[in-house]
C-alpha positions as CSV (number, residue, x, y, z in Angstrom):
1,M,31.8,35.1,5.3
2,K,31.5,38.7,6.0
3,E,27.6,39.6,6.6
4,K,26.0,42.1,3.9
5,Y,24.4,44.9,5.5
6,S,22.0,47.2,3.6
7,T,23.4,50.6,2.9
8,L,21.0,53.6,3.0
9,I,21.4,56.5,0.7
10,D,19.2,59.3,0.6
11,F,17.8,60.9,-2.7
12,D,20.4,63.3,-3.3
13,A,20.5,67.2,-4.3
14,T,21.9,66.2,-7.8
15,Q,18.7,64.4,-8.7
16,S,16.6,67.2,-7.1
17,E,18.6,69.6,-9.7
18,Y,18.1,67.1,-12.6
19,L,14.5,67.5,-12.0
20,N,14.7,71.3,-12.1
21,L,16.3,71.0,-15.6
22,I,13.7,68.6,-16.7
23,S,11.4,71.3,-16.1
24,M,13.1,74.0,-18.0
25,I,13.6,71.6,-20.8
26,M,9.9,70.5,-20.9
27,D,8.9,74.3,-21.1
28,N,9.9,74.2,-24.8
29,R,9.0,70.9,-25.3
30,K,5.5,70.2,-24.1
31,R,2.5,69.7,-26.4
32,G,-0.1,71.5,-24.1
33,D,-0.2,73.9,-21.0
34,K,1.8,71.7,-18.9
35,P,4.3,68.4,-19.5
36,V,2.1,65.3,-19.7
37,A,3.3,61.9,-18.6
38,F,1.5,58.5,-19.3
39,I,2.8,55.8,-16.8
40,H,1.8,52.2,-17.2
41,T,2.6,49.6,-14.3
42,Y,2.5,45.9,-15.1
43,G,3.1,43.1,-12.6
44,C,3.1,43.3,-8.8
45,Q,2.2,45.7,-5.8
46,Q,6.0,46.3,-5.7
47,N,5.9,47.5,-9.2
48,I,3.0,49.8,-8.3
49,A,5.1,51.1,-5.5
50,D,8.1,51.9,-7.9
51,G,5.6,53.5,-10.2
52,E,4.3,55.8,-7.6
53,R,7.8,56.8,-7.0
54,I,8.3,57.7,-10.5
55,K,5.3,59.7,-10.6
56,G,6.7,61.3,-7.6
57,M,9.8,62.6,-9.2
58,L,7.8,63.8,-12.7
59,S,5.5,65.6,-10.2
60,I,8.2,67.6,-9.0
61,A,9.5,68.6,-12.4
62,G,5.9,69.8,-13.3
63,F,4.3,66.9,-15.0
64,E,0.8,66.3,-15.0
65,F,-0.5,62.6,-15.6
66,S,-3.1,60.9,-18.4
67,D,-4.5,57.6,-18.4
68,K,-3.9,57.3,-22.2
69,P,-0.8,57.7,-24.2
70,D,-1.9,59.9,-27.2
71,N,-1.4,63.3,-25.6
72,A,1.7,62.3,-23.4
73,D,4.9,64.0,-23.7
74,V,6.8,61.2,-21.6
75,I,5.3,57.6,-21.9
76,L,6.7,55.1,-19.6
77,F,5.9,51.3,-19.2
78,N,7.1,49.8,-15.8
79,T,7.6,46.1,-16.6
80,C,7.3,42.7,-15.2
81,A,9.1,39.7,-15.9
82,V,7.4,37.1,-13.8
83,R,5.5,35.5,-16.7
84,E,5.8,35.3,-20.5
85,H,2.2,37.0,-21.1
86,A,3.0,40.2,-19.5
87,E,6.4,40.4,-21.6
88,D,4.7,40.1,-24.7
89,R,2.1,42.6,-23.8
90,V,4.7,45.1,-23.1
91,F,6.6,44.2,-26.5
92,G,3.1,44.5,-28.3
93,N,2.1,48.0,-26.7
94,V,5.7,49.4,-27.3
95,G,5.5,48.4,-31.0
96,A,2.1,49.9,-31.1
97,L,3.8,53.4,-30.4
98,K,5.7,53.6,-33.6
99,N,3.6,55.9,-35.2
100,L,2.7,58.2,-32.5
101,K,6.5,58.6,-32.2
102,R,6.7,59.4,-36.0
103,K,3.9,61.9,-35.5
104,Y,5.4,63.6,-32.4
105,P,8.9,63.1,-32.5
106,N,9.8,64.6,-29.3
107,T,7.9,62.2,-27.1
108,V,10.0,60.3,-24.9
109,I,9.4,56.6,-25.0
110,A,10.7,54.7,-21.7
111,L,10.9,51.5,-20.2
112,C,11.9,50.2,-16.8
113,G,11.2,47.5,-14.0
114,C,12.1,43.8,-14.0
115,M,12.1,43.2,-17.8
116,M,14.7,45.6,-18.2
117,E,17.1,44.1,-15.6
118,Q,17.5,41.0,-18.0
119,K,20.1,41.6,-20.7
120,H,18.6,39.7,-23.6
121,I,15.4,41.6,-23.2
122,A,17.1,44.9,-22.9
123,D,19.2,44.3,-26.0
124,R,16.1,43.1,-27.9
125,M,14.4,46.5,-27.1
126,Y,17.7,48.5,-28.2
127,K,17.8,46.2,-31.7
128,S,14.0,46.3,-32.5
129,F,12.7,49.3,-31.2
130,P,14.9,52.2,-32.3
131,Y,12.4,54.9,-31.3
132,V,12.6,53.9,-27.5
133,N,14.8,56.6,-25.9
134,L,15.3,55.4,-22.5
135,V,15.5,51.7,-20.7
136,F,16.6,51.3,-17.0
137,G,16.5,48.6,-14.4
138,T,15.0,48.2,-11.0
139,H,18.4,49.3,-9.2
140,A,18.6,52.4,-11.4
141,L,15.1,53.7,-10.1
142,H,16.5,56.3,-7.9
143,L,18.9,57.7,-11.1
144,F,15.4,58.4,-13.1
145,P,16.0,62.1,-13.1
146,E,19.4,62.0,-14.3
147,L,18.6,59.6,-17.1
148,L,15.6,61.2,-18.4
149,Y,17.6,64.6,-18.4
150,K,20.4,63.1,-20.5
151,T,18.1,61.6,-23.4
152,L,16.1,65.0,-23.3
153,S,19.3,67.1,-23.5
154,T,21.3,64.9,-25.9
155,G,18.5,63.4,-28.0
156,K,20.4,60.2,-27.6
157,R,19.1,56.9,-26.6
158,V,20.1,55.8,-22.8
159,Y,20.3,52.5,-21.7
160,T,21.4,51.2,-18.1
161,R,21.3,48.6,-15.7
162,D,23.0,48.9,-12.1
163,N,23.1,45.7,-10.3
164,D,24.4,46.7,-6.9
165,D,22.0,45.0,-4.6
166,T,23.1,46.0,-1.3
167,L,21.7,49.7,-1.6
168,V,18.2,51.1,-0.5
169,H,17.6,54.5,-1.8
170,E,15.4,56.5,0.5
171,G,13.9,59.9,0.3
172,I,12.7,59.4,-3.4
173,P,9.5,61.4,-3.8
174,V,6.2,59.6,-3.8
175,K,2.8,60.2,-5.7
176,R,0.3,57.6,-4.4
177,D,-2.5,56.3,-6.6
178,G,-5.5,57.3,-4.6
179,N,-5.9,57.9,-0.9
180,I,-7.8,54.8,0.7
181,K,-5.2,51.9,-0.3
182,G,-1.6,52.4,0.0
183,W,1.5,50.4,-0.4
184,L,4.5,50.4,2.1
185,P,7.8,48.5,0.7
186,I,9.9,47.3,3.7
187,M,12.4,45.4,1.8
188,Y,13.6,44.8,-1.8
189,G,15.1,41.7,-3.5
190,C,15.0,37.8,-2.6
191,N,17.3,35.3,-1.3
192,N,15.3,32.0,-1.7
193,F,16.2,31.4,-5.6
194,C,13.2,29.0,-6.1
195,T,14.1,27.4,-9.4
196,Y,11.2,28.8,-11.5
197,C,11.4,32.4,-10.3
198,I,13.3,35.3,-12.0
199,V,12.9,37.8,-9.0
200,P,16.2,37.4,-7.2
201,Y,18.0,38.1,-10.7
202,V,16.0,41.0,-11.6
203,R,15.8,42.7,-8.1
204,G,18.7,41.5,-6.2
205,R,19.5,40.0,-3.0
206,E,17.4,40.9,0.0
207,R,17.7,44.4,1.6
208,S,15.6,45.8,4.3
209,R,14.6,49.3,5.1
210,E,15.2,50.7,8.4
211,K,12.6,50.0,11.0
212,D,12.3,53.6,12.2
213,I,11.9,54.9,8.4
214,I,9.1,52.5,7.9
215,I,7.4,53.6,11.0
216,T,7.5,56.9,10.1
217,E,6.1,56.5,6.6
218,A,3.4,54.2,8.2
219,K,2.3,57.1,10.5
220,E,2.4,59.5,7.6
221,M,0.2,57.3,5.7
222,I,-2.2,56.8,8.6
223,N,-2.5,60.5,9.4
224,S,-3.0,61.4,5.4
225,G,-6.2,59.1,5.8
226,F,-4.9,55.8,4.3
227,K,-7.5,52.8,5.4
228,D,-5.6,50.0,4.1
229,I,-1.9,49.7,4.1
230,T,0.0,46.7,2.9
231,L,3.3,46.0,3.8
232,L,5.5,45.0,0.6
233,G,8.4,42.6,-0.1
234,Q,9.3,39.7,-2.0
235,N,9.6,37.7,1.3
236,V,8.3,39.9,3.9
237,N,9.1,37.4,6.6
238,S,13.0,37.6,6.1
239,Y,12.7,41.4,7.1
240,G,15.5,42.8,8.8
241,K,17.9,39.9,8.5
242,N,20.5,42.2,6.8
243,L,20.1,45.0,9.3
244,K,22.8,46.1,11.8
245,D,20.0,46.3,14.2
246,S,18.4,43.0,14.3
247,C,14.4,43.4,14.1
248,S,12.1,40.5,13.0
249,F,9.0,41.1,10.7
250,S,7.1,40.1,13.9
251,E,8.3,42.7,15.8
252,L,7.8,45.3,12.8
253,L,4.4,44.4,12.4
254,K,3.7,44.7,16.2
255,E,5.1,48.0,16.3
256,I,2.9,49.5,13.3
257,D,-0.2,47.8,14.9
258,S,0.5,49.9,18.0
259,I,0.1,53.1,15.8
260,D,-3.1,54.8,16.7
261,G,-5.8,55.3,13.8
262,D,-8.6,53.5,12.1
263,Y,-6.8,51.4,9.7
264,W,-6.3,47.9,8.5
265,L,-2.7,46.5,8.1
266,R,-1.9,43.8,5.6
267,F,1.2,42.1,4.3
268,M,2.6,40.0,1.1
269,T,4.2,38.2,0.2
270,S,4.9,35.8,3.0
271,H,7.0,32.6,2.4
272,P,6.1,29.5,4.2
273,K,9.6,28.4,5.1
274,D,9.9,31.5,7.2
275,C,6.3,31.8,8.6
276,T,6.6,31.5,12.4
277,K,4.1,30.7,15.2
278,E,5.1,34.2,16.6
279,L,4.0,36.0,13.5
280,I,0.6,34.1,13.7
281,D,0.6,35.1,17.4
282,V,0.9,38.7,16.3
283,I,-1.7,38.7,14.0
284,A,-4.1,37.0,16.4
285,E,-3.6,39.5,19.1
286,S,-3.4,42.6,17.1
287,K,-5.7,45.6,16.7
288,H,-5.4,46.6,13.0
289,I,-3.7,43.5,11.1
290,S,-6.3,42.1,8.5
291,K,-7.4,38.4,9.2
292,H,-6.0,37.4,6.0
293,L,-2.7,35.3,5.2
294,H,-1.6,34.9,1.8
295,L,0.9,31.9,1.8
296,P,2.0,30.5,-1.5
297,F,2.3,26.7,-1.5
298,Q,2.7,26.4,-5.2
299,S,2.5,22.7,-5.3
300,G,1.3,20.0,-3.1
301,S,3.7,17.3,-4.0
302,D,7.0,17.2,-1.8
303,R,8.9,15.9,-4.9
304,I,7.9,18.9,-6.8
305,L,8.4,21.3,-3.9
306,K,11.9,19.9,-3.9
307,E,12.4,20.7,-7.4
308,M,11.3,24.1,-6.9
309,N,13.6,24.7,-4.1
310,R,11.1,25.8,-1.8
311,H,12.7,24.6,1.5
312,Y,9.5,23.3,3.0
313,D,7.0,20.4,2.7
314,R,3.5,19.7,2.7
315,K,3.5,18.7,6.2
316,K,5.1,21.9,7.3
317,Y,2.8,23.9,5.1
318,L,-0.2,22.3,6.7
319,E,1.3,22.7,10.4
320,I,1.4,26.6,9.7
321,V,-2.0,26.7,8.2
322,N,-3.6,24.6,11.0
323,Y,-1.8,26.7,13.6
324,A,-3.3,29.9,11.7
325,K,-6.6,28.3,11.8
326,K,-6.6,27.7,15.5
327,R,-5.4,31.1,16.7
328,I,-7.1,33.5,14.2
329,P,-10.9,32.9,14.1
330,D,-12.4,33.0,10.5
331,V,-8.8,33.4,9.1
332,S,-9.1,33.9,5.4
333,L,-6.3,31.8,3.5
334,T,-5.2,32.6,-0.2
335,S,-2.3,31.3,-1.9
336,D,-0.1,31.0,-5.4
337,I,-0.1,27.9,-7.5
338,I,1.9,26.7,-10.4
339,V,0.4,24.1,-12.6
340,G,2.8,22.1,-14.8
341,F,5.9,22.7,-13.3
342,P,8.5,20.8,-15.5
343,G,8.5,17.1,-14.6
344,E,5.2,17.3,-12.8
345,T,3.0,14.5,-13.2
346,Y,-0.7,13.8,-12.8
347,E,-0.1,12.3,-9.6
348,D,1.8,15.2,-8.3
349,F,-1.0,17.5,-9.6
350,K,-3.5,15.5,-7.5
351,E,-1.4,16.2,-4.4
352,T,-2.1,19.8,-5.3
353,L,-5.6,19.2,-5.5
354,S,-6.0,17.3,-2.1
355,L,-4.0,20.1,-0.4
356,I,-6.5,22.9,-1.9
357,K,-9.6,20.5,-0.5
358,E,-7.9,19.8,2.9
359,V,-7.1,23.7,3.6
360,E,-10.3,25.3,1.8
361,F,-8.8,28.5,0.6
362,T,-10.8,31.7,0.2
363,S,-9.2,32.2,-3.2
364,L,-6.2,31.1,-5.3
365,F,-3.9,32.8,-7.8
366,T,-3.4,29.9,-10.3
367,F,-0.9,30.0,-13.2
368,I,0.4,27.3,-15.7
369,Y,4.2,27.1,-15.5
370,S,5.8,29.8,-17.7
371,P,9.6,29.3,-18.2
372,R,12.0,32.3,-17.6
373,V,15.4,32.7,-19.3
374,G,18.1,32.2,-16.7
375,T,16.3,30.1,-14.2
376,P,17.2,26.6,-13.3
377,A,13.6,25.2,-14.0
378,A,13.9,26.7,-17.7
379,Q,16.6,24.1,-18.4
380,M,14.5,21.1,-17.0
381,D,13.0,18.2,-19.1
382,D,9.2,19.4,-19.5
383,P,7.5,16.6,-21.4
384,V,3.8,17.4,-20.6
385,S,1.8,19.2,-23.3
386,A,0.4,22.6,-23.0
387,E,-3.0,20.9,-23.6
388,E,-2.6,18.6,-20.9
389,K,-1.5,21.3,-18.3
390,S,-4.6,23.4,-19.4
391,K,-6.7,20.5,-18.5
392,W,-5.2,20.2,-15.3
393,F,-5.6,24.1,-14.9
394,R,-9.2,23.7,-15.6
395,E,-9.7,21.1,-13.1
396,L,-7.9,23.2,-10.4
397,L,-10.2,26.0,-11.2
398,D,-13.4,23.8,-10.9
399,V,-12.3,22.6,-7.4
400,Q,-11.5,25.9,-6.0
401,E,-14.9,27.4,-7.5
402,E,-16.9,24.9,-5.5
403,I,-15.0,25.8,-2.4
404,A,-15.0,29.5,-2.7
405,S,-18.7,29.2,-3.5
406,K,-19.4,27.1,-0.3
407,R,-17.3,29.7,1.7
408,C,-19.3,32.6,0.6
409,A,-22.6,30.9,0.8
410,S,-21.7,30.3,4.7
411,M,-21.2,34.2,5.3
412,V,-24.7,34.8,4.3
413,G,-26.3,36.1,7.3
414,T,-23.4,37.5,9.1
415,T,-22.2,41.0,9.8
416,Q,-19.2,41.9,8.2
417,K,-17.0,44.8,8.8
418,V,-15.8,46.2,5.4
419,L,-13.9,49.2,3.9
420,I,-15.8,51.0,1.1
421,E,-13.4,51.3,-1.8
422,G,-15.2,52.9,-4.4
423,A,-18.1,52.9,-7.1
424,K,-18.5,49.8,-9.5
425,G,-20.7,51.7,-11.9
426,K,-23.4,54.3,-12.3
427,D,-25.9,52.3,-10.6
428,G,-25.2,53.1,-6.9
429,I,-23.2,49.9,-6.3
430,L,-20.1,50.5,-4.2
431,N,-17.0,48.0,-4.1
432,A,-16.4,47.0,-0.4
433,R,-13.6,44.7,1.1
434,T,-13.5,42.5,4.5
435,S,-10.8,42.0,6.4
436,G,-10.3,38.8,4.9
437,N,-10.1,40.3,1.5
438,V,-13.5,39.1,0.1
439,I,-15.0,41.6,-2.3
440,V,-18.7,42.8,-0.9
441,E,-21.3,44.7,-3.3
442,I,-23.5,47.2,-1.8
443,K,-26.0,49.8,-2.7
444,A,-24.9,53.0,-0.6
445,P,-24.2,56.6,-1.3
446,E,-20.7,57.5,-2.5
447,E,-20.1,59.6,0.3
448,L,-19.4,56.4,2.2
449,I,-16.4,55.5,0.0
450,G,-13.2,55.4,2.3
451,T,-15.1,54.5,5.3
452,F,-15.3,51.3,7.3
453,Q,-18.8,50.1,7.8
454,N,-20.8,47.1,9.4
455,V,-22.6,45.2,6.6
456,E,-25.1,42.5,6.7
457,I,-24.3,39.7,3.9
458,T,-27.5,39.2,2.0
459,S,-26.3,36.7,-0.9
460,A,-23.4,35.1,-2.2
461,G,-21.7,34.3,-5.5
462,N,-18.8,32.2,-6.3
463,W,-16.4,34.8,-5.4
464,I,-18.5,37.8,-4.5
465,L,-20.7,38.6,-1.8
466,K,-23.6,41.3,-1.9
467,G,-24.6,43.1,1.2
468,K,-26.4,46.1,3.0
469,V,-25.3,48.7,5.3
470,I,-26.5,48.1,8.7
């Protein structure tokens, strides 16, 4: 079979011209001195990175940004399809805009992101919300200027999806949220097809960005003062497999780590089936890579892992974890867990609990299974009641809370290097974060925000530490 390579396409002059045309149209449509946009992003860090590109394009068209929709000329929801709760929130928030649209009919209401790549969702949006002007999926992000211009200039509704998943569009303008923590996509899409997951259907197959482009962007972020940079991909361990010039994720990490500067480097998400000893070694020997490994295991039961199509078993997962603990002192391990996957029994669930106790994770992202239309798991028998799954979920949280509390307590009296990220409130308390991704609250002047400091840990809660700057 002929191998698919990523095809790189630059943000073209046509889209830039559409931004100029949008700027001229908005001169006559804006409600204030300048056109205003409200952008709300749901879901993962990749969605956040997409939202920063949407803001980048609108900035060129002269837009300012608001944290509320009431005064916005353009309202855009960047959606997530991973769980039903996120979808319900989108429908509720769009429904709440009906009166605003009636009061200000020139307001453009737009939706994009993963939800909009699902035909049944896009169709529902078209039929049930006639005041929505623009809908486009993840693959059409680079066409946003053209699509927005069409609805502005014609007054017609524009709905589009573009499923060409061999393309990587470079050069899209970026307006980053903040200047301390930054997101750097290195690849898009996923080839794993876990039976519960909608991502391969809405984000397409794996496409990697060229190494040199990523290195250049990383240098720009470091030179701009970003202190905590996260490399993004649905499965970062698969990076480079579809590039003509082969480059593994471990090699990419090593090259970025060699860039001079005062920063931390993180990545997510890492799939256990592709997590190698070489990757662990790179982290252990690095100068900038955080000592934090997010490695989703989803279930501790080999039977359920097979039903999930995860391509590893409990033994393989523990081999990786134990090697990481050996090579990286004080490594902080976090993970994702699905409770109540179709066909899961309480005996299967207890396998998950035993794995949690064995590994002793710093923290967990835990979810009750949510069926996604179009995935194989949505067609599987699911006899366990929602009430029973909620009981299991509560049991899991109690186990993890005890582990996290014990781990936090063990850090009291130690000195930790932290990055101070921002103010918690008006009482002089600042939020900081360790290399292992644990939050530390400290009382310190706001001038220290955005700096690394050594902090003595003075007390601990279940999830959060308290400390003082040394």
